[in-house]
C-alpha positions in Angstrom: 16.8 -23.9 16.7 14.1 -21.2 16.6 14.4 -18.4 19.1 11.6 -18.5 21.6 10.7 -14.8 21.1 10.4 -15.2 17.4 8.3 -18.4 17.8 5.9 -16.5 20.1 5.4 -13.5 17.7 1.9 -13.0 16.4 0.3 -10.8 13.7 -1.8 -8.0 15.1 -5.2 -7.5 13.5 -6.8 -5.0 15.9 -5.6 -1.4 16.0 -6.6 1.8 17.7 -8.2 3.0 14.5 -10.2 1.1 11.9 -8.4 0.7 8.5 -9.6 1.2 5.0 -7.7 -0.3 2.1 -7.9 1.0 -1.5 -6.4 -1.8 -3.6 -6.1 0.2 -6.8 -6.0 4.0 -7.2 -4.9 5.6 -10.4 -2.8 8.8 -10.0 -2.8 10.9 -13.2 0.4 12.8 -13.7 0.6 16.2 -15.6 2.4 14.6 -18.6 -0.4 11.9 -19.0 1.5 9.1 -17.2 -0.7 7.1 -14.9 0.7 5.6 -11.7 -1.0 2.8 -9.8 -1.2 3.0 -6.0 -2.4 0.8 -3.2 -3.5 2.8 -0.1 -4.2 2.0 3.5 -5.5 4.7 5.8 -7.6 5.1 8.9 -11.3 5.0 8.0 -11.9 8.4 9.6 -9.0 10.1 7.7 -11.4 12.2 5.6 -12.8 13.8 8.8 -9.5 13.6 10.8 -6.6 14.2 8.4 -3.5 12.1 9.0 0.2 12.3 7.8 1.1 10.1 4.9 4.0 7.7 4.3 4.8 7.4 0.6 6.6 4.3 -0.7 7.7 4.4 -4.3 9.3 1.1 -5.4 10.2 -0.7 -8.6 8.4 -3.8 -7.3 4.8 -4.4 -8.2 2.3 -3.6 -5.5 0.5 -6.9 -6.0 3.3 -9.4 -5.8 6.9 -8.2 -5.1 6.2 -6.9 -1.5 2.7 -8.0 -0.9 3.4 -10.1 2.2 5.4 -7.4 3.9 2.8 -4.7 2.8 -0.1 -6.8 4.2 1.6 -6.7 7.7 3.3 -3.3 7.8 0.8 -0.9 6.1 -2.4 -1.9 7.9 -0.5 -1.6 11.2 0.7 1.9 10.4 -2.7 3.0 9.1 -4.3 1.6 12.3 -2.0 3.9 14.3 -2.9 7.0 12.4 -0.9 7.2 9.1 -2.0 6.9 5.5 0.3 4.5 3.6 0.5 5.0 -0.1 2.4 2.3 -2.0 3.0 3.5 -5.6 4.3 1.5 -8.5 7.1 3.2 -10.4 6.3 4.0 -14.1 6.9 1.1 -16.5 6.5 -1.4 -13.7 3.5 -3.1 -12.1 -0.1 -2.8 -12.9 -0.1 0.3 -15.1 2.6 -1.2 -17.4 0.5 -4.3 -18.0 -2.8 -2.4 -18.4 -1.3 0.2 -20.8 0.1 -2.6 -23.0 -3.4 -4.3 -23.0 -5.1 -1.0 -23.9 -2.7 -0.3 -26.7 -3.1 -3.8 -28.2 
């Protein structure tokens, strides 16, 4: 039996601040390593700086946590936080792209 409160839950799509998503941002490290990030932030963050939440996981940003990310990070960005989801080195997009570039 499904709990009535759980059944009544809905996904919020409107927030106090408009949200901008950057699906793929390269972060160049001093040693030449490139990290891939997905970023959600308030659209006005350039004019009105916001704190950042950094998430660094060994799960690819495009599949391993994509469902959770699509709910959590826009919500936080819409409430005034930049959310930066970074793939760890040797995992995710950069690992595949580097292998393709070297081939």
